[in-house]
N, C-alpha and C positions, 0 to 999 in steps of 0.2 A: 503494500499500498504505500502508493508516495507521499513524503510528507508535505503538510503547507509549505508554505513560499518563506511565509516569517517564523514559524519554528524547525531548527537542527535541533536533530536525535544526540546526541551523544554518543562518542562509540567508546562500549564498556566491554574492556580487555581485562577476563578471567584468568588470569596465572592458571595452570593445570588443567581448563579444559579443554588445551588444543587438542591432547592427544587422546580425549574420549571419542567414540564413535558416535553416529546420532541415535544407537539402541542403547547406552547407560545412559543416556541425558532422559532416556523416557521414563528407563525399567527406576532407578533412584524414585524416581516423585510417587512411581508408582507402590513399592515398598513401600517408599512410608505412607501412603495412604493405607496401606494393607496395614502394618504395624497399629498403625491408630486405629484400626476402626477393629482390630483383633484386641488391643488393649480397653479400647469400651467395651466392644462386648464383655470377654471377660467382666470386668469389673459391674457393668450391669448385673450379668449371672451369679458373681460373687454376692454381690447387694441383695437381690433377689433369693438365695439359698439361706444370705444372713437374716431378713425379712419373715421366710413363711417356714424355716428352720430355727424357732428362735422357744416352740416348746420343747424341741429336740435337744436342745443346748439347755433346759431349764431341766430334762426331764435325768441328763447326762449328767449334768451340776450337782443334784438332789442327791443321782446313785454312787458318785463318788462321795459327795461329801459324808453321805453313811456309811459306804465303805471304809474310809479314813476311820470315823468314830465305831466301826467294827474291830477295826485290826488294833486299834489304840488299845480299846477295852481288851482284846486277846491278849495284846502284849501283858496287858497290866494283870488279867486272866493267870496268866502261864506263869509270872517272875511272881504271883506274891502266893502262890497255890489255890487249886482248882475249891476247893472246900469253902476255905473262908473266903476264897472272892465272890464268891455265886449267893453264901450266906449275904455277906457285909452289900451285895447289890440286891440282894431279893427280900429283905426281911419287914423292909416298910411295903412294899406292895401285899405283901403275903396278910399284916396287919390292917393294914385297909381293907383289905377283902374280910380277912375272918371280921374285920368291925362290923360292914355293912350288913352281914350274911347273917350275923347276930341280931342288930337291930329292925335286918330285913321279917326273921323268923318271929322276934318277939313283936312287933307289930301284926303280921296277918296272925299271930295265935289268940293278938286281942282285939282285930275284927271279926274274927270268925276262929273262936273257940270251939267249935261242932267240927270244925276240920283235923284230918288225922293225917294227911299229906298238900306235896303241894298242887298237887291236879286237883282236890277239892277244894282250895283257897280259890285258885285259875277258875272255879268252872262256878264258884261263890262269886267273885266280881261280876 
């Protein structure tokens, strides 16, 4: 395209481009565009995976935390001796269950004095 008479185009001389053929001048920008598209698609895929995989990450995080807690407890149990550690860790829940059973039994006996079994109490409700 001819230049307008009032405007002159400068001569651009880039060193190192003289030895390249026309194919390399076309291939380099095409490869750059392909690389940018690949980065964009990979980034979008990673973002989608992160958004829609959040429940999976939460599940794995809870599972890992539970496994670490159990491993630490197992280490303490093994170090201190199994029976003493089991008694130390379970006496409070057992005591709570015993107190609850006694209270519920006394309440059932007070409300249903004629009932002899738990089934009779439940039928009386």
